[in-house]
C-alpha positions in Angstrom: -30.6 41.4 12.9 -33.4 39.0 12.4 -32.8 38.6 8.7 -29.3 37.5 9.7 -30.3 35.3 12.3 -32.4 33.5 10.1 -30.1 33.5 7.4 -27.6 31.8 9.8 -30.1 29.5 11.1 -31.5 28.4 7.7 -27.6 27.7 6.9 -27.1 26.0 10.0 -29.7 23.6 8.8 -28.7 23.3 5.5 -25.3 22.1 6.4 -26.3 19.7 9.0 -28.7 18.2 6.4 -26.1 18.1 3.7 -23.7 16.3 6.2 -26.7 14.2 7.3 -27.8 12.8 3.5 -23.8 12.9 2.2 -23.5 10.2 -0.5 -20.6 7.8 0.6 -17.5 8.0 -1.0 -16.5 5.9 -4.4 -14.8 3.8 -2.1 -17.2 3.2 0.2 -19.9 2.4 -2.7 -17.3 0.2 -4.1 -17.0 -2.0 -0.7 -20.6 -1.9 -0.2 -21.5 -3.0 -3.9 -19.0 -5.7 -3.2 -20.5 -6.9 0.0 -23.8 -6.9 -1.8 -22.9 -8.3 -5.1 -25.0 -11.2 -6.7 -22.5 -13.1 -8.8 -20.5 -16.1 -8.6 -17.6 -16.1 -5.7 -14.7 -15.0 -7.9 -16.2 -12.5 -9.5 -17.6 -10.3 -6.4 -13.9 -8.6 -6.1 -15.0 -6.9 -9.3 -16.1 -3.3 -7.6 -13.0 -3.5 -5.7 -10.9 -3.8 -8.6 -12.9 -1.0 -10.7 -11.8 1.3 -7.5 -8.7 0.4 -7.6 -6.2 1.8 -4.8 -8.2 4.0 -3.3 -10.0 1.4 -1.9 -7.1 -0.3 -0.3 -7.1 1.5 3.0 -10.9 0.7 3.5 -10.5 -3.0 2.6 -7.4 -3.5 4.6 -9.6 -1.8 8.1 -12.4 -4.2 7.0 -10.6 -7.4 6.5 -9.8 -7.3 10.2 -13.0 -8.1 10.8 -13.3 -11.5 11.4 -17.0 -11.8 10.5 -16.9 -9.8 7.3 -19.2 -11.3 4.9 -17.0 -12.1 1.7 -13.5 -11.7 3.7 -11.7 -14.4 1.5 -12.6 -12.3 -1.3 -11.2 -8.6 0.0 -8.4 -10.8 1.4 -7.7 -12.0 -2.2 -8.2 -8.3 -3.6 -5.3 -7.0 -1.6 -3.2 -9.3 -3.6 -4.0 -7.9 -6.8 -1.9 -4.8 -6.7 1.3 -3.7 -5.3 -0.3 -2.8 -1.7 2.8 -3.0 0.5 0.4 -1.1 3.3 -1.6 -4.7 3.4 1.3 -6.5 4.5 1.2 -6.2 8.4 -2.5 -6.9 8.1 -2.3 -10.1 6.0 0.8 -11.4 8.0 -1.3 -11.1 11.0 -4.2 -13.2 9.3 -1.7 -15.8 8.4 0.0 -16.0 11.7 -3.2 -16.1 13.6 -3.9 -19.6 14.5 -7.9 -18.7 15.6 -8.4 -17.9 11.7 -9.7 -20.7 9.5 -6.8 -22.2 7.4 -8.6 -21.3 4.1 -8.3 -17.7 5.2 -5.0 -17.7 6.5 -4.0 -19.4 2.9 -5.8 -16.3 0.9 -3.5 -13.8 3.0 -0.6 -15.9 2.0 -1.3 -16.0 -1.4 -2.0 -11.8 -1.0 1.6 -11.8 0.5 3.2 -13.4 -2.1 1.4 -11.7 -5.0 2.7 -8.4 -3.2 5.9 -9.4 -2.2 7.6 -12.6 -3.4 10.1 -13.2 -1.0 8.3 -12.4 1.9 5.9 -14.7 0.7 8.1 -17.7 0.2 9.7 -16.8 3.5 6.5 -17.2 4.9 5.4 -20.2 3.0 8.5 -22.6 4.5 7.0 -21.9 8.0 3.8 -23.5 6.7 4.5 -26.5 4.0 4.2 -29.3 6.5 0.5 -29.0 7.2 -1.9 -30.6 5.8 -4.9 -28.1 5.4 -5.4 -25.6 3.0 -2.6 -23.2 4.3 0.0 -26.4 4.1 -1.3 -26.6 0.3 -0.9 -23.1 -0.5 2.7 -22.9 1.2 3.6 -25.7 -1.3 2.0 -24.2 -4.2 4.3 -21.0 -3.4 7.5 -22.8 -2.8 6.6 -24.7 -6.2 6.0 -21.5 -8.3 2.8 -23.3 -9.2 -0.2 -21.2 -7.5 -3.8 -22.2 -8.0 -4.6 -18.6 -9.6 -2.2 -15.8 -11.0 -2.3 -12.5 -9.6 -3.4 -11.1 -12.8 -6.4 -13.3 -12.6 -7.7 -11.5 -9.5 -9.4 -8.7 -10.9 -9.7 -10.6 -14.2 -11.7 -14.3 -13.1 -11.9 -16.3 -16.0 -13.7 -19.4 -14.3 
């Protein structure tokens, strides 16, 4: 009886320690690498791109935080694939007047790269602005974006 109890206690401790020291998921590792990478701006998305669609749900959740470091680049990453699940969060960012105009512009780019018709419809609403969001809107309307979708995960500048 005592031997079985001791084995159960040891097994419980092992499970607890295993849970406590459980390594991060690959998605969490990629996101943390994205946050800590020391490189030039467009290249910071590479860890997210390497993780691919598996990291998308985590990125979607994290870009809701207005204080997220490198948020602009996380938003840009969402435009690198057909991540339709990102549209609602990106649309909220574009429409949120408390957001910085360049963040809103980045979200508009990403929407456009995911869904061109929705991106153009939204761009029409912002084309008369004189800030970054207005510039992005006009680029989209004219089909002359500053960068191309395929360049997000393969930056050249």
